[in-house]
C-alpha positions as CSV (number, residue, x, y, z in Angstrom):
1,M,0.0,0.0,0.0
2,S,1.3,3.4,-1.0
3,D,2.7,5.9,1.6
4,F,3.3,8.5,-1.1
5,P,2.1,11.8,0.5
6,F,0.5,13.0,-2.7
7,E,-1.8,10.0,-3.0
8,L,-4.5,8.5,-0.7
9,P,-3.0,5.8,1.5
10,G,-4.1,2.5,0.2
11,V,-5.6,1.2,3.4
12,V,-8.4,3.9,3.4
13,L,-9.6,2.5,0.0
14,L,-10.3,-0.9,1.5
15,E,-14.0,-1.7,1.9
16,G,-15.5,-2.6,5.3
17,V,-12.5,-1.5,7.4
18,D,-12.3,1.2,10.1
19,A,-9.8,3.3,8.1
20,A,-12.2,3.7,5.2
21,I,-13.9,6.7,7.0
22,E,-10.7,8.7,6.6
23,A,-10.7,8.6,2.7
24,D,-12.9,11.7,2.3
25,R,-11.1,13.5,5.1
26,I,-7.6,12.9,3.7
27,H,-8.9,13.8,0.2
28,A,-10.1,17.1,1.7
29,G,-6.6,17.9,3.0
30,E,-6.4,16.2,6.4
31,P,-2.7,15.6,7.2
32,W,-1.6,12.0,7.5
33,A,1.6,9.9,7.8
34,G,2.6,6.2,7.7
35,C,5.1,4.8,10.2
36,E,6.3,1.6,11.7
37,I,5.1,0.4,15.1
38,A,8.1,0.0,17.4
39,G,8.5,-2.4,20.3
40,L,6.3,-5.2,18.9
41,Q,8.6,-7.8,20.4
42,F,8.1,-6.5,24.0
43,Y,4.3,-6.6,24.3
44,D,1.2,-8.5,23.2
45,Y,1.9,-8.5,19.4
46,S,2.0,-12.0,17.9
47,T,1.5,-13.7,21.3
48,E,-1.0,-16.5,21.6
49,G,-4.6,-15.2,21.9
50,L,-7.6,-16.9,23.6
51,D,-8.5,-18.6,20.4
52,G,-5.0,-20.0,20.0
53,D,-4.1,-17.8,17.1
54,P,-1.3,-15.1,17.2
55,V,-2.5,-11.7,18.3
56,R,-2.2,-9.7,15.2
57,P,-4.5,-6.9,13.9
58,R,-6.0,-6.7,10.4
59,A,-5.2,-4.0,7.8
60,G,-7.6,-1.1,8.4
61,D,-8.3,-1.8,12.1
62,R,-8.6,1.2,14.4
63,L,-5.7,1.7,16.8
64,V,-5.7,3.7,20.0
65,L,-2.8,6.1,20.7
66,V,-2.0,6.8,24.4
67,R,0.5,9.5,25.5
68,A,2.9,8.2,28.1
69,P,4.7,11.3,29.4
70,D,6.0,9.4,32.4
71,N,7.9,6.9,30.3
72,E,11.4,6.6,31.8
73,H,13.1,6.2,28.5
74,D,11.2,8.9,26.4
75,G,9.1,11.7,27.7
76,N,7.4,12.0,24.2
77,A,6.4,8.3,24.2
78,V,3.1,7.4,22.5
79,E,1.8,3.9,23.2
80,V,-0.1,1.9,20.4
81,W,-3.1,-0.2,21.6
82,W,-5.5,-2.4,19.7
83,R,-9.0,-3.2,20.9
84,N,-8.3,-1.0,23.9
85,D,-6.7,-3.8,26.0
86,I,-4.0,-5.3,23.7
87,R,-0.8,-3.3,23.6
88,L,1.1,-3.7,20.3
89,G,4.0,-1.3,20.9
90,H,4.7,2.4,20.6
91,L,5.4,5.0,17.9
92,P,9.0,5.3,16.8
93,R,11.0,7.9,18.8
94,G,11.3,10.3,15.9
95,V,7.6,10.2,15.1
96,A,6.6,10.6,18.8
97,R,8.9,13.6,19.0
98,E,6.8,15.2,16.2
99,V,3.3,14.4,17.4
100,A,3.5,14.4,21.2
101,P,3.6,18.2,21.7
102,H,0.5,18.5,19.5
103,M,-1.3,15.7,21.3
104,D,-0.5,17.4,24.7
105,A,-2.0,20.6,23.3
106,G,-5.2,18.8,22.5
107,A,-4.8,18.3,18.7
108,P,-6.7,15.2,17.5
109,L,-4.7,12.2,16.2
110,R,-6.3,8.9,14.9
111,A,-4.5,5.7,14.0
112,Y,-5.2,2.6,11.9
113,V,-3.3,-0.5,10.8
114,I,-1.7,-0.2,7.4
115,D,0.1,-3.5,7.5
116,P,-0.4,-6.1,10.2
117,G,3.2,-7.4,9.8
118,T,4.6,-10.9,9.8
119,G,5.0,-11.4,13.6
120,E,8.6,-10.0,13.6
121,A,9.7,-6.7,15.1
122,W,9.3,-3.6,13.0
123,T,7.0,-5.3,10.4
124,A,3.7,-3.8,11.4
125,R,2.8,-0.3,10.2
126,A,0.3,2.3,11.3
127,L,-1.5,5.2,9.6
128,L,-1.7,8.4,11.6
129,V,-4.4,10.9,10.7
130,G,-5.2,14.3,12.2
131,P,-3.9,17.8,12.9
132,A,-1.3,16.4,15.4
133,V,0.6,14.9,12.5
134,G,0.5,18.1,10.4
135,D,4.2,19.0,10.9
136,L,5.3,15.5,10.0
137,H,3.1,15.4,7.0
138,G,4.6,18.7,5.8
139,K,8.1,17.2,6.2
140,L,7.1,14.1,4.3
141,I,5.7,16.3,1.5
142,A,8.9,18.4,1.4
143,H,11.0,15.2,1.4
144,A,9.0,13.7,-1.4
145,T,9.1,16.9,-3.4
146,A,12.8,17.2,-3.0
147,Q,13.3,13.6,-4.0
148,A,11.1,14.0,-7.1
149,L,13.0,17.1,-8.1
150,D,16.3,15.3,-7.6
151,E,15.0,12.4,-9.8
152,W,13.8,14.9,-12.4
153,R,17.1,16.7,-12.4
154,W,19.1,13.5,-12.7
155,G,16.7,12.4,-15.5
156,E,17.3,15.6,-17.3
157,R,21.1,15.3,-16.8
158,L,21.1,11.7,-18.0
159,A,19.1,12.7,-21.1
160,E,21.5,15.6,-21.7
161,M,24.5,13.2,-21.3
162,R,22.9,10.8,-23.8
163,R,22.2,13.7,-26.2
164,E,25.8,14.9,-25.8
165,G,27.1,11.4,-26.3
166,D,24.9,10.9,-29.4
167,S,26.0,14.3,-30.7
168,R,29.7,13.5,-30.0
169,I,29.4,10.2,-31.9
170,R,27.6,11.9,-34.8
171,A,30.3,14.7,-34.8
172,E,33.1,12.1,-34.9
173,R,31.4,10.2,-37.7
174,F,30.8,13.4,-39.7
175,E,34.5,14.5,-39.1
176,K,35.6,11.0,-40.3
177,R,33.5,11.4,-43.5
178,L,35.0,14.9,-44.1
179,K,38.5,13.5,-43.6
180,L,37.9,10.7,-46.0
181,A,36.4,13.2,-48.6
182,R,39.5,15.5,-48.2
183,A,41.8,12.5,-48.6
184,A,39.9,11.3,-51.7
185,R,40.2,14.7,-53.3
186,L,43.9,14.9,-52.5
187,A,44.6,11.4,-53.8
188,Q,42.7,12.2,-57.0
189,A,44.7,15.5,-57.4
190,V,48.0,13.8,-56.7
191,N,47.4,10.9,-59.1
192,A,46.1,13.2,-61.8
193,F,49.1,15.5,-61.5
194,S,51.6,12.6,-61.4
195,A,50.1,11.0,-64.5
196,H,51.2,14.1,-66.6
197,L,54.7,14.2,-65.2
198,P,57.5,13.3,-67.6
199,P,59.3,10.0,-66.8
200,E,62.4,10.6,-64.7
201,P,65.5,9.1,-66.3
202,I,67.1,6.3,-64.4
203,D,70.8,6.0,-63.7
204,E,71.6,3.0,-65.7
205,A,74.6,2.4,-63.5
206,R,72.1,1.0,-61.0
207,L,71.1,-1.7,-63.5
208,P,73.0,-5.0,-63.5
209,P,75.3,-5.3,-66.6
210,A,74.2,-7.4,-69.6
211,G,75.5,-10.9,-69.5
212,K,75.7,-11.1,-65.7
213,C,73.7,-13.8,-63.9
214,V,71.9,-12.2,-61.0
215,E,69.4,-13.1,-58.4
216,L,65.9,-11.6,-58.7
217,F,66.5,-9.9,-55.3
218,D,69.3,-7.9,-57.0
219,I,67.0,-6.7,-59.8
220,A,64.3,-5.8,-57.2
221,H,66.8,-3.8,-55.2
222,A,68.2,-2.0,-58.3
223,V,64.9,-0.7,-59.6
224,G,62.9,-0.6,-56.3
225,C,60.3,-3.2,-56.9
226,S,59.2,-6.5,-55.3
227,R,60.8,-9.8,-56.2
228,S,57.6,-11.0,-57.9
229,T,57.6,-7.8,-60.1
230,A,61.3,-8.5,-61.0
231,R,60.3,-12.0,-62.1
232,R,57.4,-10.6,-64.3
233,L,59.8,-8.0,-65.8
234,A,62.3,-10.7,-66.7
235,E,59.6,-12.8,-68.3
236,R,58.4,-9.8,-70.2
237,A,61.9,-9.3,-71.6
238,G,62.1,-12.9,-72.6
239,A,64.9,-13.7,-70.0
240,R,64.6,-17.2,-68.6
241,V,64.4,-17.4,-64.8
242,Q,66.4,-20.3,-63.4
243,V,65.0,-21.7,-60.1
244,S,67.4,-23.8,-58.0
245,M,65.6,-26.4,-56.0
246,R,66.6,-28.4,-52.9
247,G,63.9,-31.0,-52.4
248,W,60.6,-29.2,-52.4
249,H,62.1,-25.8,-51.6
250,A,63.5,-23.2,-54.0
251,T,66.9,-21.9,-52.8
252,S,67.4,-19.2,-55.5
253,S,65.9,-17.7,-58.6
254,T,68.5,-16.3,-61.1
255,V,68.4,-14.7,-64.5
256,V,71.0,-13.8,-67.1
257,V,70.7,-10.1,-67.8
258,T,70.2,-9.2,-71.4
259,D,70.0,-5.8,-73.2
260,E,66.2,-6.4,-73.6
261,L,65.9,-6.9,-69.8
262,R,67.9,-3.8,-69.1
263,T,65.6,-1.8,-71.4
264,V,62.5,-3.2,-69.7
265,L,63.9,-2.4,-66.3
266,A,64.8,1.1,-67.3
267,E,61.3,1.7,-68.7
268,W,59.6,0.4,-65.5
269,A,61.9,2.4,-63.2
270,S,61.3,5.6,-65.1
271,R,57.5,5.4,-64.9
272,P,55.6,7.6,-62.4
273,R,55.3,6.0,-59.0
274,R,52.3,4.0,-58.1
275,R,49.0,5.8,-57.5
276,V,48.4,7.3,-54.1
277,T,45.5,5.7,-52.2
278,V,43.0,7.2,-49.8
279,T,44.1,4.9,-47.0
280,E,47.6,6.3,-47.1
281,L,46.4,9.8,-46.6
282,V,44.1,9.3,-43.5
């Protein structure tokens, strides 16, 4: 049952219970508060009754509140009784401190069972209704209002953080697209410009001399290409690549340099460098 101060307490909405008479009063603005019943383990609560069942009230039953100013432990003590002769316990010290001065001044205060409990200490709850609980009701409203505002502020902050996070992700994604677009334009410009550059002459002294048997690695190093490209260039020039095998493994790949191979190597080395890619620019 709800103890939310902006709603009717659930127990007053039950049919056929004593607390039902308070529904209209609370709806009209009568102050109220819910609280635990303290001291259940010290008195008659959950002891064996005359019928053999545990002494335990029902939700909605009327309770009797009795001031006990002579209590040696608390001068604000308020005892809680059921059916006039069965003592259940007393109001918690903090609640009694709020209502006792008003009760002593003659302010009315009525009480009902919200929750009969399980038989254990602090499990039963009471509904307090009347002007004597006005201050406590005001504090409960202030607390609930502050809590609701805090929840609203945190909800707004979390929503703002989510929006900021989404905006940041979108901004990063947009920046990445811009970066890729800039790189694509730059690569296009570089490749277009490079395609119209005249071939750079190669220093033929770097090329292996005609008639010499060299390893493909030497050709690759001389013109700045891969070993596989050196093999393709040799085959294009008609030079036979000799592969030395040891079992299933090739130990070397050699070729006898010809004038045709030197010409092919010189042409390949003097071409514009490979096209620039977007990946290299980002």
